[in-house]
Every structure is written in C-alpha cells, then in structure tokens.
C-alpha positions as CSV (number, residue, x, y, z in Angstrom):
1,M,-21.4,-4.3,33.2
2,K,-20.0,-1.4,35.1
3,D,-21.0,2.1,34.0
4,A,-18.5,4.7,32.7
5,D,-18.3,6.6,36.0
6,A,-17.4,3.5,37.9
7,K,-14.7,2.6,35.5
8,V,-13.2,6.1,35.7
9,T,-13.2,5.9,39.5
10,E,-11.5,2.5,39.5
11,V,-8.7,3.7,37.1
12,V,-8.1,7.0,39.1
13,D,-7.9,5.0,42.3
14,A,-5.4,2.5,40.8
15,F,-3.2,5.4,39.7
16,R,-3.4,7.0,43.1
17,Q,-2.0,3.8,44.5
18,R,0.9,4.3,42.1
19,G,1.5,7.8,43.5
20,F,-0.4,9.8,40.8
21,E,-2.8,12.7,41.6
22,F,-5.9,13.4,39.6
23,I,-5.8,17.1,38.7
24,G,-8.9,17.4,36.5
25,R,-9.9,17.1,32.9
26,A,-8.2,18.4,29.7
27,D,-10.1,20.5,27.2
28,D,-11.2,17.4,25.3
29,G,-12.5,15.7,28.4
30,W,-9.6,13.4,29.0
31,L,-8.6,12.6,32.6
32,K,-5.3,14.4,33.7
33,L,-3.1,12.8,36.3
34,R,0.4,13.7,37.5
35,G,3.0,11.5,39.1
36,L,6.4,9.9,38.5
37,L,7.8,7.6,35.8
38,R,10.5,5.4,37.1
39,A,13.3,4.8,34.6
40,S,17.1,4.4,34.8
41,A,17.0,4.3,38.6
42,R,15.4,7.7,38.8
43,S,12.0,9.2,39.0
44,H,10.7,11.6,36.3
45,A,7.7,13.9,36.8
46,C,5.1,13.3,34.2
47,E,1.5,14.0,33.2
48,I,-0.7,11.2,31.9
49,Q,-4.0,11.8,30.1
50,L,-6.5,9.0,29.9
51,D,-9.4,8.6,27.5
52,P,-12.5,8.4,29.8
53,K,-14.0,5.8,27.3
54,F,-10.8,3.8,27.3
55,F,-10.7,3.4,23.6
56,E,-7.5,5.4,22.9
57,L,-4.0,5.0,24.2
58,P,-3.0,7.1,27.2
59,R,-0.9,10.2,26.5
60,V,2.3,10.5,28.4
61,R,4.3,13.7,28.7
62,L,7.5,14.4,30.7
63,L,7.1,17.7,32.7
64,E,10.8,18.3,32.7
65,L,13.3,16.9,30.3
66,P,16.5,15.4,31.8
67,A,19.4,17.8,31.1
68,S,21.6,14.9,29.8
69,L,19.3,14.3,26.8
70,P,20.3,15.6,23.4
71,R,18.0,18.1,21.7
72,V,16.9,15.4,19.2
73,T,16.0,12.2,20.9
74,P,14.3,9.1,19.7
75,H,10.6,8.7,20.8
76,L,10.6,12.0,22.6
77,G,8.8,14.9,21.0
78,S,8.3,18.6,21.7
79,G,7.0,19.5,25.1
80,G,8.2,16.1,26.4
81,H,5.5,13.9,24.7
82,L,6.7,10.3,24.9
83,C,5.9,7.9,22.0
84,Y,5.7,4.5,23.8
85,I,3.4,2.3,21.7
86,A,2.7,2.4,17.9
87,K,-1.0,2.9,17.4
88,G,-2.7,-0.2,16.0
89,T,-0.1,-2.7,17.4
90,V,-2.1,-3.4,20.6
91,V,-5.7,-4.1,21.3
92,L,-7.1,-2.1,24.2
93,D,-9.5,-4.1,26.4
94,I,-12.4,-1.9,27.3
95,F,-13.5,-4.5,29.9
96,D,-10.2,-4.1,31.8
97,P,-9.5,-0.4,31.9
98,V,-7.4,-0.6,35.0
99,G,-5.2,-3.4,33.7
100,Q,-4.7,-1.8,30.3
101,A,-4.0,1.7,31.7
102,L,-1.4,0.3,34.1
103,A,0.2,-1.8,31.3
104,C,0.6,1.4,29.3
105,L,2.2,3.1,32.2
106,Q,4.7,0.2,32.5
107,R,5.4,0.3,28.8
108,A,6.0,4.0,29.0
109,E,8.6,3.4,31.8
110,E,10.3,0.7,29.7
111,V,10.6,3.0,26.6
112,L,11.8,6.0,28.7
113,D,14.4,3.8,30.2
114,K,15.7,2.9,26.7
115,V,15.6,6.6,25.7
116,L,17.7,7.6,28.7
117,K,20.2,4.8,27.8
118,G,20.4,6.1,24.2
119,E,18.7,3.0,22.8
120,F,16.2,2.9,19.9
121,V,12.9,1.0,20.0
122,E,12.5,-0.5,16.6
123,D,8.7,-1.0,16.6
124,L,8.3,2.7,17.1
125,E,10.1,3.8,14.0
126,E,7.1,5.3,12.2
127,E,6.3,7.7,15.0
128,F,7.7,10.8,13.3
129,Y,4.4,11.7,11.5
130,F,2.8,12.1,14.9
131,Y,5.0,15.2,15.2
132,W,5.2,16.3,11.6
133,N,2.0,17.1,9.6
134,G,0.6,19.8,7.4
135,P,-0.9,20.3,3.9
136,L,-0.8,17.3,1.6
137,C,2.1,16.7,-0.7
138,L,1.5,13.9,-3.2
139,V,4.5,12.2,-4.7
140,D,4.2,10.2,-7.9
141,M,7.8,9.3,-8.7
142,Q,8.8,6.0,-10.2
143,D,12.5,6.7,-10.4
144,Q,14.9,7.6,-7.6
145,R,16.7,10.6,-9.0
146,L,17.5,13.4,-6.6
147,G,17.8,17.2,-7.2
148,R,15.3,19.4,-9.0
149,Q,11.9,17.9,-9.7
150,E,8.7,18.7,-11.6
151,T,5.8,19.8,-9.5
152,L,2.1,20.5,-10.1
153,V,0.1,22.6,-7.6
154,I,-3.6,22.0,-7.1
155,N,-6.2,23.5,-4.8
156,P,-8.8,20.9,-4.0
157,G,-11.5,22.5,-1.9
158,G,-9.3,25.6,-1.7
159,N,-6.4,23.8,0.1
160,F,-2.9,24.0,-1.2
161,T,-1.5,20.7,-2.4
162,A,1.7,20.0,-4.2
163,V,2.1,17.0,-6.5
164,V,5.7,15.9,-7.4
165,T,5.9,13.8,-10.6
166,D,8.4,12.3,-13.1
167,D,5.6,11.8,-15.6
168,E,3.1,14.7,-15.9
169,A,0.8,12.8,-18.3
170,R,0.4,9.9,-15.9
171,T,0.0,12.1,-12.9
172,T,-2.5,14.2,-14.6
173,R,-4.6,11.1,-15.3
174,K,-4.5,10.3,-11.6
175,L,-5.5,13.8,-10.6
176,K,-8.3,13.9,-13.2
177,S,-9.7,10.7,-11.7
178,L,-10.1,12.6,-8.5
179,G,-11.7,15.6,-10.2
180,W,-8.5,17.8,-9.6
181,E,-6.7,20.1,-12.0
182,A,-3.3,21.7,-11.8
183,T,-3.2,25.5,-11.3
184,D,-0.6,27.9,-12.9
185,Y,1.2,28.3,-9.5
186,T,4.9,27.7,-9.9
187,M,7.1,26.1,-7.3
188,L,10.6,24.6,-7.4
189,T,11.0,21.2,-5.8
190,Y,14.1,19.5,-4.7
191,R,14.7,15.9,-3.4
192,V,17.6,15.7,-0.9
193,R,18.9,12.5,0.6
194,T,19.7,12.2,4.2
195,S,21.4,9.4,6.2
196,A,19.5,10.3,9.4
197,K,16.1,9.0,10.5
198,P,13.8,12.0,11.3
199,R,13.4,12.8,15.0
200,P,11.7,15.8,16.4
201,H,13.5,18.6,18.2
202,T,12.7,18.5,21.9
203,T,12.7,22.2,22.4
204,V,12.2,24.2,19.1
205,W,9.2,22.5,17.6
206,P,7.6,22.6,15.2
207,P,10.1,24.6,13.1
208,T,8.6,27.8,11.8
209,T,11.5,29.4,9.9
210,V,14.3,28.4,7.6
211,K,16.6,29.0,10.5
212,D,14.7,26.5,12.6
213,I,14.8,23.9,9.9
214,L,18.5,24.3,9.3
215,A,19.3,24.2,13.0
216,W,17.3,21.0,13.4
217,Q,18.7,19.3,10.4
218,G,22.2,20.3,11.5
219,L,21.7,18.1,14.6
220,L,20.4,15.2,12.5
221,D,22.7,15.3,9.5
222,P,25.1,18.3,9.0
223,R,25.8,17.4,5.3
224,C,22.0,17.4,4.6
225,R,21.7,20.8,6.3
226,K,24.2,22.3,3.8
227,K,22.3,20.8,0.9
228,I,19.0,22.2,2.1
229,E,20.5,25.7,2.5
230,A,22.0,25.5,-1.0
231,R,18.7,24.5,-2.6
232,I,16.7,27.2,-0.9
233,E,19.3,29.8,-1.9
234,E,19.1,28.4,-5.5
235,A,15.3,28.8,-5.6
236,L,15.5,32.3,-4.2
237,A,17.6,33.3,-7.2
238,T,14.6,32.6,-9.5
239,T,11.2,34.1,-9.9
240,T,9.4,31.1,-8.3
241,K,6.9,31.8,-5.6
242,G,8.2,29.1,-3.3
243,A,10.3,26.0,-2.8
244,L,9.3,22.5,-1.7
245,V,12.1,20.4,-0.2
246,L,11.6,16.7,0.1
247,L,13.9,14.8,2.4
248,E,14.5,11.1,1.5
249,S,15.5,9.5,4.8
250,P,16.1,5.8,5.5
251,L,12.7,5.7,7.2
252,M,10.4,7.8,5.1
253,T,10.0,10.8,2.9
254,Y,9.1,14.1,4.6
255,G,9.3,17.7,3.6
256,F,8.4,21.3,4.0
257,V,7.5,24.4,1.9
258,V,9.1,27.8,1.9
259,F,6.9,30.5,0.5
260,F,8.9,33.5,-0.7
261,G,6.6,36.4,-1.6
262,R,9.5,38.8,-2.3
263,K,11.8,40.0,-5.1
264,P,14.3,37.4,-6.4
265,Y,17.4,37.0,-4.3
266,Q,20.8,36.9,-6.1
267,R,23.9,35.2,-5.0
268,G,26.6,37.7,-4.0
269,M,24.3,40.4,-2.8
270,C,24.6,42.1,0.6
271,R,24.2,40.0,3.7
272,Q,20.8,41.4,4.6
273,P,18.9,39.3,1.9
274,R,20.7,36.2,3.2
275,A,19.6,37.0,6.7
276,S,16.1,37.5,5.4
277,M,16.3,33.9,3.9
278,Y,16.7,32.5,7.4
279,A,13.7,34.4,8.6
280,L,11.4,33.0,5.9
281,G,8.5,31.0,7.2
282,V,8.3,27.2,6.5
283,T,5.3,24.9,6.5
284,P,5.7,21.2,7.1
285,V,3.9,19.0,4.5
286,S,2.4,15.5,4.9
287,V,4.0,13.5,2.2
288,V,1.7,10.8,0.6
289,R,3.1,8.5,-2.0
290,I,0.8,7.8,-4.9
291,D,3.3,6.1,-7.2
292,D,2.3,2.7,-8.6
293,R,5.4,1.0,-7.3
294,Y,4.6,1.9,-3.7
295,M,1.0,1.0,-3.9
296,A,1.8,-2.4,-5.2
297,Q,4.8,-3.1,-3.0
298,R,3.4,-1.9,0.3
299,N,1.5,-5.0,1.1
300,V,4.2,-7.5,-0.1
301,P,7.4,-6.2,1.5
302,G,10.5,-8.0,0.3
303,M,8.7,-9.6,-2.7
304,Q,8.7,-8.9,-6.4
305,T,5.5,-7.4,-7.7
306,L,4.1,-7.8,-11.2
307,A,5.4,-4.4,-12.3
308,G,7.3,-4.3,-15.6
309,K,5.8,-7.5,-16.9
310,H,3.4,-8.1,-19.8
311,L,0.6,-10.2,-18.6
312,V,-2.3,-11.3,-20.8
313,V,-5.6,-12.5,-19.4
314,V,-7.7,-14.5,-21.9
315,G,-11.3,-14.4,-20.8
316,C,-12.8,-11.5,-18.9
317,G,-15.7,-13.3,-17.5
318,T,-16.6,-14.6,-14.0
319,I,-12.9,-15.4,-13.1
320,G,-11.0,-13.1,-15.4
321,G,-12.6,-9.9,-14.2
322,Y,-11.8,-10.4,-10.6
323,L,-8.4,-11.7,-11.4
324,A,-7.5,-8.7,-13.6
325,D,-8.5,-6.4,-10.8
326,M,-6.1,-8.3,-8.4
327,L,-3.3,-8.2,-11.0
328,I,-3.6,-4.5,-11.3
329,K,-3.4,-4.1,-7.5
330,G,-0.2,-6.2,-7.7
331,G,1.5,-3.7,-10.0
332,T,0.7,-5.2,-13.4
333,G,0.7,-2.5,-16.1
334,T,3.1,-0.2,-14.3
335,S,6.9,0.5,-14.6
336,G,6.8,-0.2,-18.3
337,G,4.6,-3.3,-18.0
338,Q,1.2,-3.9,-19.6
339,L,-2.0,-5.8,-18.9
340,T,-3.8,-7.1,-22.1
341,L,-7.4,-8.2,-21.7
342,V,-8.8,-10.5,-24.4
343,D,-12.4,-11.4,-24.8
344,V,-14.8,-11.4,-27.8
345,D,-18.0,-11.7,-25.8
346,S,-20.3,-9.0,-24.4
347,L,-21.8,-8.6,-21.0
348,Y,-25.4,-9.7,-20.6
349,P,-27.9,-9.5,-17.7
350,Q,-27.4,-13.2,-16.9
351,N,-23.6,-12.6,-16.4
352,I,-24.0,-9.8,-13.8
353,G,-24.7,-12.1,-10.8
354,R,-21.1,-13.3,-10.7
355,H,-19.1,-10.8,-12.8
356,R,-16.7,-8.0,-11.8
357,L,-18.6,-5.6,-14.1
358,G,-22.1,-4.4,-13.4
359,F,-25.2,-2.9,-15.0
360,P,-23.5,0.2,-16.6
361,N,-21.5,-2.2,-18.8
362,L,-24.5,-4.2,-20.1
363,F,-24.2,-5.1,-23.8
364,L,-20.6,-3.8,-24.0
365,N,-17.6,-6.0,-24.8
366,K,-16.2,-7.5,-21.6
367,A,-12.6,-6.8,-22.4
368,T,-13.3,-3.2,-23.3
369,G,-15.6,-2.6,-20.3
370,L,-13.2,-4.2,-17.9
371,A,-10.3,-2.2,-19.3
372,E,-12.2,1.1,-18.8
373,E,-13.2,0.1,-15.2
374,L,-9.6,-0.8,-14.3
375,K,-8.2,2.4,-15.9
376,R,-10.7,4.4,-13.7
377,L,-9.4,2.6,-10.6
378,A,-5.7,2.6,-11.6
379,P,-5.1,5.5,-14.0
380,G,-1.4,5.0,-13.9
381,A,-1.5,1.5,-15.4
382,D,-1.1,0.6,-19.0
383,I,-4.2,-1.6,-19.9
384,R,-5.0,-2.8,-23.4
385,A,-8.3,-4.3,-24.5
386,L,-8.5,-6.7,-27.4
387,P,-12.2,-7.4,-28.1
388,V,-11.4,-10.3,-30.4
389,D,-11.2,-14.0,-30.5
390,V,-7.8,-14.8,-29.0
391,R,-7.0,-17.1,-31.9
392,R,-7.0,-14.0,-34.1
393,A,-5.3,-11.7,-31.6
394,Q,-1.8,-10.3,-32.0
395,L,-0.4,-10.5,-28.4
396,G,3.2,-9.6,-29.0
397,E,5.8,-10.7,-26.5
398,V,4.1,-12.1,-23.4
399,D,5.7,-12.8,-20.0
400,L,2.7,-14.7,-18.6
401,L,-0.4,-15.8,-20.4
402,I,-3.4,-16.5,-18.1
403,D,-6.3,-18.6,-19.4
404,A,-9.3,-17.7,-17.3
405,T,-11.9,-18.9,-19.8
406,G,-12.6,-22.3,-18.3
407,E,-13.1,-23.6,-21.9
408,E,-11.2,-26.9,-22.2
409,S,-10.7,-26.9,-26.0
410,L,-9.5,-23.3,-26.0
411,G,-7.1,-24.2,-23.2
412,H,-5.6,-26.9,-25.4
413,W,-5.2,-24.5,-28.3
414,L,-3.4,-21.9,-26.1
415,C,-1.0,-24.6,-24.9
416,E,-0.1,-25.7,-28.4
417,R,0.2,-22.1,-29.7
418,Y,2.1,-20.4,-26.8
419,L,3.9,-23.0,-24.7
420,P,7.1,-22.9,-26.9
421,T,7.7,-19.3,-25.9
422,T,5.5,-18.3,-23.0
423,A,4.6,-19.4,-19.4
424,I,0.9,-20.3,-19.2
425,L,-1.3,-20.2,-16.1
426,S,-4.7,-21.9,-16.4
427,V,-7.4,-21.1,-13.8
428,W,-10.8,-22.7,-13.6
429,V,-13.8,-23.8,-11.5
430,E,-14.4,-27.5,-11.1
431,G,-18.1,-28.6,-11.2
432,P,-20.8,-26.4,-9.7
433,G,-18.3,-24.5,-7.5
434,T,-17.0,-27.7,-5.9
435,A,-13.3,-26.7,-6.1
436,V,-11.1,-24.2,-7.9
437,R,-7.8,-25.1,-9.5
438,A,-4.8,-23.5,-11.2
439,L,-1.9,-25.0,-13.2
440,L,1.3,-23.1,-14.0
441,R,3.4,-24.5,-16.9
442,T,6.9,-23.0,-17.1
443,K,9.1,-26.0,-17.5
444,K,9.2,-28.5,-20.4
445,T,9.1,-31.4,-17.9
446,G,5.9,-30.2,-16.3
447,A,2.4,-31.0,-17.2
448,C,0.4,-28.6,-19.4
449,Y,-3.3,-28.0,-19.2
450,R,-3.9,-30.7,-21.9
451,C,-1.7,-33.1,-19.9
452,L,-3.9,-32.6,-16.8
453,C,-7.1,-33.1,-18.8
454,D,-5.8,-36.4,-20.2
455,A,-4.7,-37.5,-16.7
456,N,-8.2,-36.6,-15.3
457,R,-9.9,-38.8,-18.0
458,R,-7.7,-41.6,-16.8
459,G,-8.8,-41.1,-13.2
460,L,-5.5,-39.4,-12.2
461,L,-4.9,-36.1,-10.4
462,K,-8.6,-35.5,-9.8
463,S,-9.6,-32.6,-7.6
464,V,-12.1,-34.4,-5.3
465,V,-12.6,-38.0,-4.2
466,G,-15.5,-39.6,-6.1
467,A,-17.5,-38.4,-9.0
468,M,-17.7,-34.6,-9.7
469,P,-21.3,-33.5,-9.4
470,T,-23.1,-32.3,-12.6
471,L,-25.5,-29.5,-12.2
472,L,-26.9,-27.4,-15.0
473,A,-29.4,-24.6,-15.0
474,G,-31.1,-22.3,-17.6
475,Q,-33.6,-23.1,-20.2
476,G,-34.8,-21.8,-23.5
477,C,-33.0,-19.0,-25.2
478,E,-30.7,-18.4,-22.3
479,G,-29.0,-21.7,-22.7
480,L,-27.7,-24.2,-20.1
481,Y,-24.9,-23.1,-17.7
482,V,-23.2,-24.3,-14.6
483,P,-24.4,-22.4,-11.6
484,F,-22.1,-21.2,-8.8
485,P,-22.0,-17.9,-6.8
486,A,-19.6,-15.0,-7.2
487,S,-17.8,-16.1,-4.1
488,V,-16.5,-19.1,-6.0
489,S,-15.3,-16.9,-8.9
490,V,-13.4,-14.7,-6.4
491,Q,-11.7,-17.8,-4.8
492,A,-10.6,-19.0,-8.3
493,A,-9.3,-15.5,-9.1
494,S,-7.5,-15.3,-5.8
495,L,-5.8,-18.6,-6.5
496,G,-4.7,-17.4,-9.9
497,A,-3.4,-14.1,-8.4
498,E,-1.4,-16.1,-5.8
499,M,0.2,-18.2,-8.4
500,A,1.0,-15.2,-10.6
501,F,2.8,-13.6,-7.7
502,A,4.6,-16.9,-7.0
503,W,5.7,-16.9,-10.7
504,A,7.0,-13.4,-10.4
505,N,9.1,-14.5,-7.4
506,D,10.4,-17.7,-9.1
507,T,8.3,-19.9,-6.8
508,L,7.2,-22.3,-9.4
509,S,6.3,-25.3,-7.2
510,P,3.7,-26.6,-6.6
511,S,2.6,-26.0,-10.2
512,L,-0.9,-27.6,-9.6
513,R,-2.9,-26.2,-6.8
514,T,-6.4,-27.0,-5.7
515,K,-8.7,-25.3,-3.2
516,L,-11.7,-27.2,-2.0
517,V,-14.8,-25.0,-1.8
518,D,-17.6,-27.5,-1.1
519,T,-16.6,-29.1,2.2
520,N,-19.0,-32.1,1.6
521,Y,-16.2,-33.5,-0.6
522,K,-12.6,-34.6,0.2
523,L,-9.5,-33.4,-1.6
524,A,-8.2,-36.1,-3.9
525,T,-4.9,-34.5,-5.1
526,P,-2.7,-32.5,-2.8
527,D,-0.8,-29.6,-4.4
528,C,2.0,-31.1,-6.5
529,D,4.1,-30.8,-9.6
530,P,2.6,-33.3,-12.1
531,P,4.9,-34.5,-14.9
532,R,4.3,-34.0,-18.6
533,M,2.3,-36.8,-20.3
534,E,4.6,-38.4,-22.8
535,D,1.9,-38.6,-25.5
536,C,0.6,-35.0,-25.0
537,P,-0.1,-33.5,-28.4
538,A,-0.1,-29.9,-27.1
539,C,3.3,-30.0,-25.4
540,P,6.2,-28.7,-27.6
541,S,8.6,-31.5,-28.6
C-alpha cells in the first residue's frame, strides 16, 4: 500500500496534467490547487482544495463569478463556492485517490455547466444548510398554521436556543427529557410561507442586517419580502426583546433572529426609527424539527404512518416490548392517537435475556414498565398502560388490536371478542425460534387466528416442511419454557411492525406472512391470504 506522501504526489501530478498548479496548503492542511473549469464552452478560473487523506470531497471555488449570473444562483454560494455533490451520496475510494479526485473535478464541471445554463440539479436540493447555519431553533409544530407562534427560549450550556411549539405541555415534556428548562426570555415568532426554494446570495453573504435579509428575499420572492418586513415592524411595536422569523419554503424551513435591545418602535413615527430597523443585526438559526409527525414520516416518505390511530398491544413480553418500541417510532400515540399496552404479568430475571426491558424494571408490571420506558424515549406520545388481564380490560374504540402473547387460547378469545368491530394482528414465534409468523384479519372472508390454528392441526398452512421441533428448558420452580434468543423476538416484532404499517396503508395482502429463521428447515407456506374456515367458532357470523 502506498504511503500518504506518495498518494499526494500522484494526485498533484495528475492535476498538473490537467493544467492545475499546486500553490500550497490551506490553514487546515488541505492541498490548494488553481486551474480552470471548463463549462459552457468557456474556461473559468477556480481553486480546488483536496483532503490530503482523501476521505472528504474536494472543495471547489470559482475565483471570479461570470457577470451573466444572477445574484442568487442554484448550487453557487458566497465567495464562488460550488456545491457539486451531495455529501453521503457517493463513496470515496481511498485506494484510488487520483481517479476519485478527477471524477469530482469532472462532476464539478458538469454542475457548473448546468448552473451557467440556468438549470437545476435535483439531487443537490438540500445544499442550502451548507451556507446557512447558526444557533439551534427547535420546531415542535403539529399543525401548519402560519403567522404568530408561541416560543420558548432555553439556554442549554449557556447557548441561546428557541423552541417553537403549538402545545407547550407536550414540548415541555420533550425538553424535560433532555434536562432543559425554559427561561423567562420573551420573543415573538412568525411563520411566513414562501414559494421560492432558498439559495444563497453570491455576493452579500451571509446577511448580517435586516436590510441584507430583505434585499436577499426580494430577489427570491418579493411577496415574501414584504411579509417579513411587516412582521419585523409589528414585533418592534411591542416590548419583546427580539423576533424569530421562520420561512416555510417548498424545500425546508429556515429562519433568522432579530435582536432588538431598544425602546419599542411605533408605526407612524419619524423615518429615523424605520431606518434603524433596517440596520438591526440578524442571526441565522439552524432549524431542527422535533415534531412527532416529522420524526415518524421522515423514513417512510409517501406512506401513511401510524399517527392518529388507537393501537392496542396485548402482551408486553418478548415480542410485544420490541414491537411497541417500533410502533412508537412509526408515529403511534401522536396526532391524537394512542398506544395502549396490556399485560398482567411482572418482569422477572428469567425474562431479561430476551426482553425489551432490563434490570431496573425487575419485579414491576411489564405494561407499566414498558409504558414508562417508551414515554422517556418519546415524550410526545400518548401511551397508556393497563396492568390487568385483557379479558377484564376496558379498551374503548380500537383501530388495530395486536396479539403478541403467543398464547393460543387467549388468541382465540380475542378473535371471538373483538373481530366483529376491530382489525386484529396476531404475531408469534413458531417452535424454538424456527420461524416467526403474523396474521392480519380485517375482512370477514379471511382466516382469523383460530382458523389458522385449526388448519395447522389438519396439516394445512404449516410454516415449515416436516414436523416442528419441540424443545423445552427450565426445571423446578422456574417452570418449563421454549428457549430462543432475543434476535428471534426482534424478528417477530419487525414482522408485526411491517404488517401494522401495511395495514395503515391499506395493503392488506398477503394477510399471512412467515419468515424462516432456522435455515435448516424449508418454508412450507408462501405468504398468502388464507380463507376463513367455514366451521370456525371464533369468526363472527
């Protein structure tokens, strides 16, 4: 393997052959080269900086901006910095530094060519935060209303942080989970919608005054500029210490703070106070969404989450604990929904080896312990624990009932009791972790859990070819149990979570799904939609 110096020499030589000159190192040790980018049948002087370890993307900066470019241009930032690759979308090959560096140079020329032609490169849309950053601004908004908003100000570690909320109680729970408390600092906040995607100004950047902000927004969206000016003027007419403006663009939410530190300004006063408004300093803020809708939706774009639904998990043991965790991450318990956990049993040492809960929850009720753990992880979710036998529980109206007990007789009772009004999802482990299965019953024509059990006894719809192995462990006061590792529990929970999401998106087929865990066996029944057994005593007539 070549040493670092040899790689640097090879890369510099390769760029020299492309007409670039090595001019030294930047303050952070990166290699600086100058040469020409060829785009739109012209050459453009540029500076390229290369990571000497070749882990990071090369930096590309135009030394002179073409006079024909507008002051706000896609992919081109202040000082001529060119955004040509979205970080994380490519894998740099440290074993081929010459090839990767020249490929980046070629990509930069391709993007610059599109910029000069006025074209937009779609896979670079999230580049704006490369140019716009500052103190944190947390946004915990479930609704989409614009205008004036409620804001809390906190100072974690002495750093100013604004928190915009539409539910102070919910947001306070989230802050408390981080060990943060709101101060008595007051600040007006406004949400303003703009039709323009944010792009940095190529000359006046970053904006440091209200005048700079208004001039920049005037280039992007003149109507939005007027709204911003009106909002700042409105805030100045109060006794608030500052104003936070959030801009809701088609691409993202971004914003800035104006700190006043002056006497209240009144409309209709002499022109000098208004001129002073333009001179007020502004601070960009890095907007981070902490609303439950965003956190659930981010990883499943275009799909419905479990928000707004009432889900009940019966059995908070080896499957139910992990499954409830996944349901919460999928939005359950948010936007008016609720997650109800039902289990009458307590957690004992023999349970810990494959349970979502751990030692601090020993001898506590599983439903109660799991609810507290999930509330700690998702303080914005509505989670209810019922530490009772489900046959005595008052569940109310339920959108989806999930049986994660693995107890066949209880599964039959749940079908008889709830099938007439409720969709039921049954999730269980077959044998000593041989396979995991799940069955969703939403249609009267489909099989329920009792139907499937009857079919299995007749040798139909089995999970694996041949006899299911029988393996028991445990002796004495502990009692016999079926051993399998926590990894099997997680696989069963994952299958259940997948089918819950499918249900939320009206993907109800296949209703019976099996995942083989032990590869020594062969799958007997592919995923399918088994029909109802005509003589099933649990199915509603």
